[in-house]
N, C-alpha and C positions, 0 to 999 in steps of 0.2 A: 505493499498500498506506499503511495506517495505521500509524503508528509503535506499537511495543509497548508495551501498558499496563503501568504498575506495580503490584503487588500490594500491598494494604492491609496494613499490619502486623497488623493486627486478622484478617486474613483468612490469614495463615501459619503453621502450627504450627513453630517453629524448634527444631530438635534438635541442640544443641554438645556438643563434646566426647564425641563417642561412642566407648565403649570401642574398643580397637584394639593388635596386635601388631605387632611389628618384626620382620622376618626378615633375612637376609643380604643382600635383594635379587638383581638376575640376577648380581652379580658374588658370588656367596657364598664360592666358591672363590678368584677370582683376577680381578683388574681389568689388561686390557694397553691402552696407549695407540699407538695409530700415527698416525704423520704421513706424508701423503699428498700427493705432487707436484700442485700446480693442473691438471698437465696428465694425470695419471693416470687412466685410465677403467677399470682393470683391477682394481689390489690390492683393493677394497673388495667386489668380487665374488668373487674367489678366497679371500680370507679368509674370507665371510661362508660359501661352501661347505664350509669346513672347520671354522668354530667353532660352524655349526648342529650338529654332531655331539657338540660336549662341553657337559655340563651345568654352571652355574654359573660360568662364566666369561664377562665381558662384555668387548667389544672398544670402545673409544671412539676416534673419531677426529678429528683435526683436518687440514685443508689449509696447505701451505706455498707462498708463491709463489716460481716459479720460471719460466725462459724455455723457450720449447718447443723451440727448436733446443739441440741437445745437443753442447755444447762443453764443452771442460775450463774454459774462465773462467765459463761460465754455471752448471756444476757448482758449482764452488769459492764463485761467489757467494751460494749457498745459506747457506753456514756461520752467518753473526751471525742469520740469520732462525729457525734451530732453535730456541734457546730462548723467543722469543715462540710459536712454532707449539705447542711442547710446554706451554708455560702455558695454553693454550686448551683444553686437551683435557678435565681435569675439575678446573677451579682450586681448589674446593675440598675436593678429595679426593686423598688420594695413591694414587698408582697402582703396582703392583707390577712392570710390566714397562713400558718405553716403546720401541717399534720404530720407527726411523727408514727410511722407505720408498722410497730410492733407491740401487741398486747402485754404480753408476759414481760418483756424487758420495760415496758413502762410502769410495771409494777415491782420487777424486780431493782429498778435504777429509783423508781419514784416519780411521779408526775412533775413534781415543782424541778427537781433536778433536771429533766428533760427539757423542759420549760427555760430554766435557766440557759441550757446549752443552747437551744435555739435562738434566743434573745439576743446572746453574743453576737450572732451573725444577723439577725433581723430584728431589733430593739423596737420595732414599732407594730411587729405583726401578734395578732392573736395565735393563741397554740391550742391544740388538742393532742389526744392519743386515742388509741382506740378505747382504753379503761375509761378515760375523762368522758368520751363521748358516752358509752355504755351508762356510765352512772346517771348522766343527764338524761338519756333517754328512760332510764327507769323512773326518773322525777317526772317525766314527760306523761309517761303512761300511768303516772300515780301507783306503781307496781311495788310490793314491799318483799315479796315472797319470789324470788329469782331461783328460777333451774339453770344449772350452768353445763354447757357442755364443752369441753376442749380437746385437743390432739394430745396432749404433752404428756412427756414422764413423770412420775409420780412426786419428784423432788420441785417439779416446777408448779403442777397442779397445788403443793402444800402452799408455794407462796401466792397463788392465784386464791385459792380459800382465805388464807389468813389475811391478804389486803382486804378482800372483799367483807370479810368480817370486821375487820378496822374501820372501814367506811359507814358501817351498819347496817349492810345488806344480810337479809338472813335468806342462807341457801340450803332449803331442805331437800335438794337432788343435788348431786354433780356427778357428771358422766366424764368418761374419756376414754379415747382409740388409744392412748398410750404410746404414741410414735415419736422417736427421741430425734429423726432427721426432719428436719423444715422440709428438705424436696420432697421427701415421704409426704410429708401433709398435704402438700399441694397436690398430689393424686389420689387422696381420700375422695370416692365418687361421691356425687352427689345425692343418690340413692343412698349410701351408708349415713352420711349425714343427716338425711331427713328422718331415716329410721332411728338414728340417737335420739334425734328432737321428739320423737313420739314417743320413746321409750322413757326419758323424762316426763313427758307429760302423764304417762300412765303410772308411774313410781309415786307421785307427790301433786300434791294442789297447790299450784303455785300460780302466781300473777301474771309472770311473762317468762320468756327463755332466753337467755344470750348464748350465743355459740361464740366461743373465743377463739382468736389467731386469725391475723390478716390473710394465711394461704389456705384459708378455709371456705369453699364456695357457697353460698346459701341466698345472694342477692336476687337470682332470679327464681326462685319458689319461695319466696319470703311472704309476699302476699298470698298466694294459694293455702300454703301452710296455714297462716292466720286463720283463713277460712275453714281449715279443718278440724284445728285446734280449739278454736276460739278463745284465744288468747295472744295477745301480743308477742311479737318474733321479732328479735335483730341480732346482728352478728358485727365484730370488730369492725370490716369494710362497711357494713351497711350504717351501723351508727355512726363512723367517723365520716362520712360522706356527708351524713344528714347535720352533723355538729358543725364541722365546717362550713357548710352553706350557712347556716344559720349564724355561726359567729361573725362570718362577710357580710350580714345583714339581708342575704339571698332568701325571702319566705316564700318562695313556690312551692306548690302543694303538687306532689308527685305521687299520688296514692296508687299508682300501678306498682310501685315497690313496696306497697304496706303501710299499713296505719302510723308508723313513725313519721311518714313522710307529709301527713297532715296536721303535723303539730308543732309548735314553736318552742324554743326555748331561752330564758333569759340570761344564761350563762355567758361570761365575758372574759373567760381565760385568756 
């Protein structure tokens, strides 16, 4: 193949400084940053499903290094990496909200520590995590007794149960798939997750069910399952997308994603 020939200047009409207008871009209503675990293959898909239905709200993401094995030490090891991952999202433009996409690490590290790390890079942003969003969802549901389903191993489940108890949440039933690799969690079938939710509902009387972990797939089934169970249902990705929107001042009602998306929140984290 012959190399491309340059066009002689005299053969080209050059038109510069064409008149143009600037609008608000794709983030005309809000810009939301999302920190995604390197081993998470689910959250971006589920958030795209939700935010595709919202005009004028842009989601920008970066990835944070993490270990595939889900252990308390590996979860806590992410804390000092959060600031750098935040700074990569939109380095020259402030974000309205930053969401840190790991439920178990948010509890192992602590929500306030996560927020502190985010605000080193985005001091003006409101912040959320999956557990922050879930707790706010329980308030919106007026739910006191929560069934919890996780994919985690036992030592991480103890952190989750203890953290929720410390927040005053009554958990009468707690189920787990007991997987210890995040990349395996992302491959747990939606049917398995739905069966786990049904089992929790059979075992105890609860006001709502929360499915923990951003690698778990539930968003597509949430509304239908609520109809079957007769109680509210949410998950890490489902709750955090809703909370991020509400923190950004976006009050769109997207009830095709379940009852939570018809509700508001007053939280300003």
